C-alpha positions, 0 to 999 in steps of 0.5 A: 763665613759665619765666624768672620764679620768683615775686613777692616782697615787698620788705618782709616777704619773702612770695612769691606766684605771678606771676599777671598781675593780682597787685598788692601784698603783704598786708602793704602792701609792694611786690612784686618779680619774681624771675627765674631768671637761670641759665635766662635765661643759656641763652636770652640773650647778646650774640650772640642780641641782635646777631642780633635784629631787634626794635628795641623794648623787647620785644627783652629779652623773656627778662628780661620777665614775659610768657608765651612766647606773649603778643604785646606790645600797645600802641604802639612803645616803646623803643630811644630814642637814646643821645647822646654829649655831649662838650661837656657832659662837658667842662663837667662835668669828667668823662670821658664823658657820654651822654644817654638821650633817652626823650622820643622815645617815642610819647607822649613820656616813659619812662612808655610803657615801663610802660604797654606792659607794663601793657596787655600784662599786662591783656590776659593777665589778660582785662581790658578796662578799665584805670585809674591815677593820675598826675601826667601822663606815666603817664596820657598814656602809658597812654591812648595805649597802651590806645587802641592795644590797644583797652582802655578807660581811667579816669584820675586826675591832679591839676588842676595837670597841664600842659595838654600832658599833659591834651590828650594824655589827652583826644585818646586818649579817656581818661575823665579826672578832674582831681582838685582836690588833691595827688597823694596825694589823686589816688592815693587816689581812683583806688584807691577807684575801682579797688577798687570797679569791679575795673579793671586797676590800672596804678598803678606802685607797686601793680602789680609788672610796671610797673617791669619795663617801665621797667627796659628803659631800662637794658637799652638803655643797656647794649647801646648802650654795647656792654655796657661799663657806665657808672660812674654813671646819673643819674635824676630821682626822684618816686615812686621807680618809675623809679629802682627800674626803672633799677636792676633793669635794670642788675641784670638785665644784670649777673646774666646776664653782659652787663655786668661791674659795677653802675653807681652810681645818682645820685638827683636830686630837687627840693629842694621835694619830696625825701622819698626822698633825705631818707631815704637821706641821713638814714638815717631812715625816709621822711616825707611832704613838701609838693609844692613844685616846678614839676617836676610829674612828680616833685612826689610828696610821698608816694612810692608806691615808696619801699622799692624806690627807697631799696634801689636807691640804697643797693644801688648805693652811690648818690649823692643830690643835691637841686636847686632849681627855678631849677637845673632851669630852668637845666638845661633851657635848658642841655641844649637849647642844648648837645645839642639835647635838649629835656626837660620840667622833671622830665626834665632834673632828672637833668642839673641834679643832675650840674651841681650835683655838678660845681660841688661837685667830687663827680664823678670826673674819669674817670667815664662817666655816663649821664643819663636825660631821662624826658620831652619838653619839649613836655609843658609849654610854659608852663613852657618859655616862662617859662624862656626868655622871649618871642621878639623881635618885629619888623615886616617891616623889615630895619633894625629886625631888624638893630637888635634883634639888633645886626647892622650 
């Protein structure tokens, strides 16, 4: 890969050749893919992108760690819509707000970006089986993308995973294990099985290439805004891989000269499970926390990518905000009614954070902000119904209908 220099540990700085099946550093630290941005500048610019017909995440392949001859595998992922939301911007008291709806990806979450990269790298490395642990979205995205690529999957999720995600996994033919325990216990079981059987490891905090897939959401945001960088990008945060990927994508675009400033990250976590934000705000090392939130996709008490996540927030001069489950529920209803975007609880947590920051007077009035919705609301119908309530029931009687709705 001419565009990649090597992989470097974010903890100890040790460097490794960028092999397709590389995982973590010997010290236990997470690896970061290091690019030759000067070389990439000779291959990628606004005019090149303007002429490019590829309308998936792979349109940015000069900024992705795949071989030049590699044919991307998996489903059609990326180029999700970026909606301007003037009514929400007015409510927030800011200049402009955009909603990046990644719930329209093939398996309905941003995690498809990482899984498409995972199956592509697994094939590069010659594997026929791929495995991961997940709170749900990474699992279903892996199962779908692997099914398309013809790979076998072994997937581990906490037993609490919503039925919608379980249904996806089973339909895609995954070998699924629902673990009676926390996400931490689920991760440990997946790690033990992967180590024993030698499967390709899709766990995002172990495999450095998966964040490189996730970062394409930031590439798209920059291009969709005509390369005028927003002031802030709001992200819901669980294990830290997504927020790290978003920052890496923004950094890529800045380093190759496609945007002229780095946006600030707004990191939003649930109050009942916020180890990364707690570490940033306190200045102390992160500590494990209980997983006390109904937003299952970000209920990660032991984050597996804390170093990259914390660095992303700090390096961007970012903002941390924690929100309650009630604030997440309110944001889910609000966003759907105001914009037509139906996000799952974790998917709307970033927007919940913006609403809270606005109430606290912490958003500049002229700011341009992008809020990423990371997953579709149909992933967790039970939670949605509890949030909005049951429909009005009525017999086939116009008078009864009018009475129930006060129409006279």
